[in-house]
N, C-alpha and C positions, 0 to 999 in steps of 0.2 A: 528483666524478670527478677522480681524481689520475692524469692521462694521461701519466705518465712511467714509465720502467723502470729508472732509476738505482738500483742496489741500496742503496748507502750512504745516499743521500738518502731513499729510501723507508723505511728502517729508523728514521729520525728523524721524518720529516714525517707519516707515517700515524699513529703513536702521538700525535704532537702535535695533529693534527686531532681525534683522539678525546678527548684531554685537555681541549680547549677546547669540546667539546660536539657535534662532528659525529658523527652516529649511524651512518651507512652510507657506505661508501667503495667506489667501483668502481676497479679497476686494469686496465690494458690487458694483453691476452694475446698481442699480436703485436709483434715487434721489426722495425725496418727492417734491410734487408740492408746495413749500413753499418759499416765497421770502427771508426768513431768511437764505437759503442755497446759498447765493450770492457768498460765497468763496468756493463752492463745485465743484467737477468734478469727472468724472469716469476714472478709470485707469485699463486697461486690462493686463498690463505688467506682473503681477505676475502669471497669469494663466499658462504660459508656464513652470513655475517651480513647479507646483503642480503635484503630482504623482497619484492623484485620477482619477478614470475612467471618460471618457469624458461625459457619460450620467449623472453621479452624478454631475459633474461640471456644466452641462447645467441646472440642476434643481436648484442648489445653485445660479447660476447667474440670474435665473428668479424670485427668491424669493424677497419679500419685507422685508428687514431687519430693517425697521423702524416702522413696524406695527405688522403684524403677519405672519411670513414666512410660517407657516403651518407645520403639523406633519411630512410630508415626508422630508421637508428640515431639520428639527431638527434631524430626524433620521440619515440623512447623516452627519450632523454636529457632532453628537455623534460618528459616525463611523470614521471620519477623523481628528477631531480637539480636542485639549485639553483646549483651552482658547478662550474666545470671549471678545473683547473690544467693547463697545457699548455706544451710547448716548440715553438718555431717552426723546424721542419726544412724544411717545404715550404710555399709560399704557398697551395697548394690547401686546406690545413687552415684557415688563417686566413679565407680567402674562404668556405669551406663553413660554418665556425663562425659567422661574422658573419651569414650568411643564415638559418641554421636554429636556432641555439641561443639561447633566450630568457633563459637564466640569466647569471650573472656569469662572465666569462672572465678568467682570471689567467695572463698570460704569465710563466712562471717564468724568471727571469733570474739566473744564477749568475755573471755577469761574463764579459767577453770582451776580447781584445786590442783589438778595434775597438769603437766605440760601437754600441749597438743601432740608432741612427739610420743609421749607415753600413751596417749589415746590411740594414735596410729599403731603403736606396738601392741596394744590390747586387742585392737581389731585384727591385726596380723596374726596374733597367736590363736584367735578364734576362727578367722575366715581365710587366713593366708595373707601374704603381703599385698597391700593395695596401692602403695606409692611407688611410682616408677617414672622414668623419663617421659613416657607416653602420658601418664596421668597429669604430670606437672606442666605440660604444655598449656600455655595461656591460663594457668591457674595462679591465683594470688591468695595470700594469707591476709585476709581483710581484718586486721586487729582493731578492736574498739578502743584500746588503750595503748599508748605509744610504746610502753615497755614490754609488752607481752612477748615479742620475738626474742628478747634477750635470753630467755631460758629455753629456747627451742633449739633442736638440732639444726645444723646448717641447711639441710635440704628444705626445711620449712622457713627458717629465718631469712634466707635469701629471696624468698617470695613475699616477704612482709610488705604491707602497704597500710597506711594509717587512715581509717575512716572513723573518726571519734564518735563514741556514743553520746547521745544528747537527749534533751527533753523538748517536746513541742511547746510547752508553756513553762519555761524555766524562769519563773518569777514568783514572788511571794504574794499570795492572795490575802494574807493576814486576816484569815477568818476564824482563827483559833480563839476560844474563850476559856477552855480548861475547866469547865464547871464540874466535870466528872473526875473525881479525885482518885483515878486509877491509872496504873501503868499499862501501856500497850506494847505487846511483844508479838511479832509476826513469826509463826513457825508452822508450816503446812505439813500435811501427810504424816501425822504422828503415828497412825495405826500400822504403817508398813515400811516406813523409811528409817533405817537404822541411824543414819546421819542426823536427821532431825530429832529423833527420839533422844539421842545423846545430848544434842543442843538443849532440848527442853529440860532434860534432867539436870544439867548444869545450871540452867536458868533458875529452876525451882530451888536448888540448893543455895544459890546466891541471894535470891529475893524472897526467901521464905518469910512469911508474916506480913508482907506488903500486899495491898490490894492490886490485882492485875487482871487483864483479859488477854487471851491469845487469839490473834487473827490469823488468816491464811486458810486456803481451801483444804478441806479434809475429804478425800475421796471415800474414806470409810469413817463413819462416825466414831468419836472418841468419848468414852465415859469420864468426862472431866468437866465440871460446871464452868471452869474458866475458859474453855475452848469455845469460841464463837462459831467456827466453821465458816462456810462460804456465806458472804453477805452481798446483797445487791449493791451497786455502786453508790446509791444514795445513802444507804446505811453506813457503808464504809467511809464515805466522805463526812458523814455526821460524827462518826467516831474520831476522825482526824480533827474535827473542830472542838469536840467536847472532852475527850480524854486528856489527862493532865500532861503526860510525857511519854515519849517512845524510847525504848532501849534497842540498840542495834549491836549484836554480839560479835559480828564477823571480824576476824583478823586476817582474812584472805587478802593477799596483796594483788591478786590478779582478777578478782571478780567482785562485783557488788550488786545487790538487789536494788530494785527501784523504790521500795517503800521508805527508806530513809529520806530520799528526795521528796517524796510525797509529804512527809512530816514537815520538812523545811518549807515547802510550798504553802502548806496550810498555816504556817506560823507556829506549829507545835514544837516545844523544846525537844531536841534530840540529844540523848546521851549515848555515846558510842565508845567502843574499845579502840585503843591505839594500835597501830601496826598494820591496819588493813588499807584497802584502796582509798578510803576516805582521806587518809593522810596525804596521798599523792594528789588529791583533788582540792587540797586547801585546808584540810582538817587539822594540821599541826598547829598547836597553840590555841585552838578553840577551847572555850571554857567547858563545852559539853564533852570534850575528849577525856577519856579515863585510861590510865595505864593498866589498871587491874579491875576485875569485877567488883572487888570490895570498894574501890574508889568510886566506881559507877553507882553502887548501892548508896553510898553516902550522899552523892549528888542528887540521886532520885528521891531519897528520903527528904532532903531539903526542898525539892520542888513540890513533892506531894504535900508538904506542910505549909506551902505557900511562900517560900523564900523569893520575894519579888525581885530582889537584886540579881540573884543567880538566874532566875527565869528570863529577865530582860537581857542580861549579858549574853545568854545562850541564843536567844531568839534574834538578837541584833547581829551577832557575829557569824552565825551559821549560814547567813545568806550567801557568803562567799563560796559555799559548796556548789551553788547553782551556776556560778560564772562559767566553768569549763563546759557546762551542759547546754549553754545558750546557742541558738542558731548562729549568731554573729561570731561566736568563738570557734565554731566548728567548720564554718563554711569554707574557709581557705583550704583547709586540709582535705575536705571532700572534693573540692574543685580540682586541686592539684592531683589528688589520688586518681580521680576518674580520667583526667587528661593523660596521666601516665599509662593507665590501663588501655585506653583507646589507642594511644600512640604505639604501644607494643603490639597491640592486636593488628594494627595496620602492617607493621613490620613482618608479622608472622604470616599474613595472608598475601601480601603483595611484595615483589612480583611472584606469581605462582610458578612452580617449576614446569619446564616444558614437557617433561615426562614424569609420570608417577610410577613408582615401583609397584608391581602387582602384589596383592596380598597372597600369602602362601599358607595353606591349611594342610596339616598332617592328619591322616587317618591311620591310627596305630592299633595293631593287634597286640594285646599285652601278653598273651600266651599262644601256644601253637594250636589255634583253632583250625579245624578242617571242615570240609564239606559245607553244611548249612551256614554256620557262623562265618566261615571264611568267605563264602560266596556273598553273604549279606554285606560284609565289610567292603568287598570289591564293588558291589552295587551302590553302596553309600558313596564311595569315592567317585564313581562315575556320575551319580546324581548331583553331587556338589559341583563337579566340573561343568556338567551340562546346564544346571540351573543358573550358575553364575554367568555363563556365556549367553544364555537366553535373556538375561537382564542387562547385558552389556557391561558386566563387571569383569575386570581383569584379575583373574585368580589362577594360581597354580596349586595343584593338589599333589601331595606326596603320600605314597602308600608305604607305611612302615610295618615291617614284619620281622619276626625273630630270625636271626641268621642261622637257619637250620635247613641245609640243602635237601635233607631226606624228606622233610615235611613240606618244604616249599621249593620244589625244583622249578626251573625256568618255565617249563610248560604250564605249571599251575597258575602262573601270572600272565600267561600269553593273552588272555582275554581283556586285559587292561589296555586301554588305548595309549598310544605313545605319549600323549600329552600329560598323562599321570606318571610321575616319576616313581620308580621303585627304589626303596631304601631299606636294606637289611640293617638290623641293629642288635645289640645285646644290652640287657639291663645292667646298669651300674649302680651300686649302693654307695651313697655319700654319707659321711659323718656330718654332724651339725656344723662343724667348722668349714668343711668343704662346701656344704650347701650354702652357707652364708657368704662365702667368698664367690661362689658361682653367681649368686643373686646380685652381689655387688657389681660384678663385671657386667651383668645384664641390665644395670641401671635401676635395680629394685631396692627400695629402702624398707626397713621395718623388721621387727623381731621374727624369728622362726620358732614355731611352737614345738616342733618334734626334734628328736635326736638323730633320726635316720631318714633319708630321703632316697627316692628312686629317680634315675634319669635315663632316658633311652639314649644309649651311646652308639652313635652311627660312625664313630671314628673321625668325625669332622667337627661338628659344633653342637652335638646333642639336640638336634632339631630346633635349636634356638633361632635358626634362620626362618622358621615358620611362625606366623602370627597367632595361630590358634591350633591346639591339639584336640582331636576328637578320638577318644579311647573307646574301643569296642568292648564293653562290659566293665564291671567294677573290680575285676580280678587283679588287684594291685596289692602286693603284700606290705608295702610301705607307702607313705604319702608321696605324691609326685613332687618333684622339685618345682616350686612355684615361679619358675622362670617365664612361663607363658600361661595364659588362661587356658583352661581345658573344659570340654564337655564330655559327658559319658553317654554312650549309646547302650542302654540297658534293655535287653530283650525279655528278661524274666527275672523273678526272684524265687527260683525253685526251692531255695533253702527254707522258705516259709512253709512249704508243704512236705518236703522230703527229709528234713533234718540232715542235709548233706554236709553241713559245716558245724564245727564246734563254736561255742559262743564267742571266744576270743577272735577267731578268724572272721566270723560273721560281722562282728562289730568293726573290724578293720575294713572290710569291704564296704559296709554301709557308710563308714566315715569318708570314704573316697567320694561318694555321691554328695555328701554334705559340703565337701570342699570344692566340688565342681561348680562352674558357673551355672550349669543347667544339666538336667538329665533328660535325654530324648528317649521316648518309648514309642512303640508302634501299635499298641492296643490299649483300649480302655481298661482291660484287665490288669495289665502291667502298670498302668498309671495309678490305679487304685492301690496296688501293692507298694509302689514307690511312696505313696502318701501314707498309707496305713501301717505298713510294715517297716519300710526304711525310714519313715519320718521326714521325707524330703518336703520342703514347703511347696505348696501348690504352685506358686509363681515360678518355681524352678523346674517344674515338670512340663516338658514340651512334647505333645503328642504329634507325631508325623505319620503319614500313610505308610502302609506296608509296601515294600519294594519287591516287585516280582522280577524274575530273571528276564533276560532278553530272549524271547522265545525263538527268534530267528536262529540263534545258536543251536537250539535243540533240533531244529528242522521242522518240517510240517508234513509228516507222512499222511498217506490217504486215511482220513478219519472215517470211522464207521463201516469200513469195508475191509474185513480181515477174516482169516480162518478162525474157527471156534477155538478160543484159548483154553488150555488145560492146566493153567496155574495162576496163582495170584502172587503179588510181590508184597513182602513185609520189609520195608526199609527202616533200619534202626541203628543203634550203637549200643555200647555197654553201660551207658549212664543209668543210675537207679530209677529215674523217673520214666524210663521206657517201659516199665510194667511187664518185665519178661515172665515172671512167674504166672501171673494171670493169663498172659498171652499163651503160654505153653499149656496151661490147664484148659483154656478155651479150645486150642487146637486138638488136644486129646479128645475132648467132648465132641468136637466137630467130626473127627474121623471115626470115633467109636460109637457114639450115640446117634449122630446125624448122618453117618455113612458119607462123609464128605468126599467128593470126587476130584477136587482140584488140589494139585500139588502146591505147597507153600515154599516159596523161594525167599530166603533171607539175605538181604544185602545191607551194606553200610560199613562205616569205619570200625575196624577191630572185630567185626562179627565172626571172623574165622576162629576167634578164641571164645565164642559164646559159651561153649560147653567145656572150656578148659580153665577159665579163671576161677580163683578161689573166693571171690567176693561172696559175702553171706547171701546176698539177694540173687546170686546165680547158681549156688551150690545144688539146689534141688532140681535144676532143669534137666540134668542127665537122668535122674530117677524118673521124672515125669515122662521123658521121651522113651526110656526103656520099658516103661509099663504098658506101652501101646505099640504093638507091631505095625499097625496101620499108620500111626503117627510117625514112627521111625522111618517107614518106607517113603512117606509122602513129604517129609521135611528135607529140604536141600539148602545147605548154608553156602551161599555163593561168595561171601566176603565182600570187601570193598572193590567195586568195579570202576574202571575208567568211565568218564562221563558218557562218551559215545556208546560204549558197551551197555551201560546202565540204561540209557534212553532206548536203545534198540530192544533190550529185553523188556523194559516196561511197556513199550508200544505193543508187544504181543501178549501182554497179560490180560486176564479177565478183569481184574480190578486191583487197586492198591489198598493195602490194609495198614491202618495207623492206630495201634492199640496203646499208645503212650498214656500215662496217667494224667500228666498236666505239664504244660510248658507254654511258650509264646506262640505255639502253633508250628506247623511244618509246611513249607512250600512244595514238598513232594506231591501233595494233592493237586497243586496248581500245575506242576509239570505234567502230572498224569492227565489232567483235564485237557491240556494242550495236545497231548498225544491221543486223545480220544478214549482215555481210560478212566472210568469212574472210581470212587474211593469210598471205603467204609472206615469211619473215624470214631475214636473216642469222643464222647460228648462233654466238652468243657469250654469255658468262655472264649479263649483265644481262637479255638477252631470254629466256633460259631461266628466270630468276627471275620475270619478268613472266608468262610462260606458266604457270608453276606456281601463282603466287598467284591468277591470274584464270581458270585452267582453260580456256585459249583453244584448245588443240589446234592450235597453229601448225604450218604446214609449214615445213621448214627447207632451207637451201641453204648452200653454202660460198662466202662472200663474196670469197674470194681466188681463186676458180676460175670465170672467166666461162662456161666450158663447162657446169659444173654448174649455175650460175645460170640459163642458157638452158634447160637440160633441165628444171629444176624449174618454170620459167615455163610450159613446154609441159604439164607434168603438171597444174599448177593450171588451165590453160585447159580441160583435159579433166575435171578432178575437182572444180571449185569448188562445184558443186551438192552433191556428197557432203560436202565439207568444211563447207558451211553447216549441214548437219544435226547436226554435232558441236559446234557453238558452244554456249556456256553460255546458259542462259535469262536473260531480262532481270532476273528476280528475283535470280538468282545474282550477276549483275554488280552489281546495286544493293547487295548485301550487302558489296561492296568499296568503295563510294563513300566519299568523304573523311570524312563525318560518322561513319562506323563506326570509323574509326581515330583520331578526334580525341582520345580519352582517352589513347592511347599517346603522342601528341605532347605533350599537356599534362603527363603524368607526368614526362617528361624536362625540359621547359622550366621548370616551376615550381620545379625544384630549383636554378635559377640566379637566382631572385628573392630 
């Protein structure tokens, strides 16, 4: 797989690969939307020589080989190809390739102003470290010039292999006539590229007063009569024939553009500065070589005035620059390099180990979540375990929770199967030096961008025995130590609607999502928030189904046959988005104006303190309650109930009331439906999605209008028996239990192992 689109490089390297025995070559069909790809094109001509099935080829052609092609594309690549040449444009490609491609990976390096180690560090500071022992397996630094590795750090240099850059037609056509007495200078993207603007400014200072034109693609037009902009190939070739001389400015020792060779091929005199890569390719002592820009100007003035002797000397001598670029000069190194790659690949594949160590995944609760979020985390762990087993994959799941016996007693974890290991931990804060040392021990190279990091300290190995971490929510005060890749399971972005966090804290939490490999969400509503509010790229947002609890654990009481209920349940907690003030106002109206006959029983974490907390959004609740004797008499605050007690109470209720303002929805309405209890819910997107997935036929109310809330409570009082008859059957709800969606979770998660 030659996963590049550079036109000139392709014209040389694809025939070279065929020359040294490669039988089939795949070329990518999609280009990045990047002005830097000005020399790129798409070539379909190799497809007809591929013996792979058409449907496989269609998938490969649709893939984005510069970002993340996806698991299916990599599976096909493993099936059909041994080697992949690539360029590193985005870190996602290197991560994806290291996880999924079993063949040899050749990072094609044509040289750069900076070292490639610096590029890795730049990526690491932005995206987190990307180079590790896992990434470097079967990976090569495919340098186009033999000296590039000399300036690289050891972890790159030891992977160096020489595949020399060349030209498909490295010979002199001698079609130049030079009738147009102007200087040609190539300088693209002047309107937005600071590097090229500086180069052009220096050029104009040096050659002021001489006639010249500027070639090179200009993505944005430039108000300069000298600038030609993009030209079709025929016009470009005509300029190479007719313009008098080319000047090449670059003194970069590790990179060269192709246009100086085009000038030599056409026979146009080339004047260039000393010190650059042309020196290493045979340019030293050439008459067109100039030690300074002033010397270059003097030579160009002579050429423009028709100095035949200098012109002939330059044209005759500069042909040696093409010698290293010829196929015959490069073939031995290409053949030797590919043989080495394939020999090492065989060593890494055969013999295969008799047993493979199972992959291990950690599901980590970052704070002391209880009830809904805690239950969701346990369901996620069980779904991963079950989904992997169903696919025949050997996976161990570790459930990590904060070492807090009061919050997480043994009985709270009793519903986890024995196959899921329980692991308490404490957060440990690492300095930059400590984090760098820890990454070094974990085989990870590259700079660290932050001064402080978090690591889950289990007292053994900080979860580094796990291959992937899945963190429940983004509530991480510092960046995670990048010792392992991690995903976030984000259920909502309430801070977008409630103002729960100050700006600094909010930015910290959102940054955790950007550093994650992906963000999993369970609703389209949260997916939109992740994209629009958190700014997470669409490709990193993975929507998975909502996981419902195991209804067998709740029991299956006789549905639809019970004594007439005299109360309804409001299950809540003390979070601001639970809409307590409007709920209390609605209850007062329900009892005072609508003569409500049903008692309201309040349950949930910390609800015993509902009338005691000093939070601003709770302070007025006591006054509302005291203002209505009927409300005061009918309100019963039960507090947090054990699961079995809660289910037994809920099973006898007339209905469940869910007056929250907004969140990712509550599964209390699903539990209630299983027990034969209908629900009255606030009307917001996540609850609509839950209602649709589980076919609950919820009753709705406007959570911002206490009058409407009270009116709908009265309707439910009168109609809950009718609503009960529209609930889904137990078998229908069971079809939505977590194990039915385990495969969907595993198909996402396994892509990051």
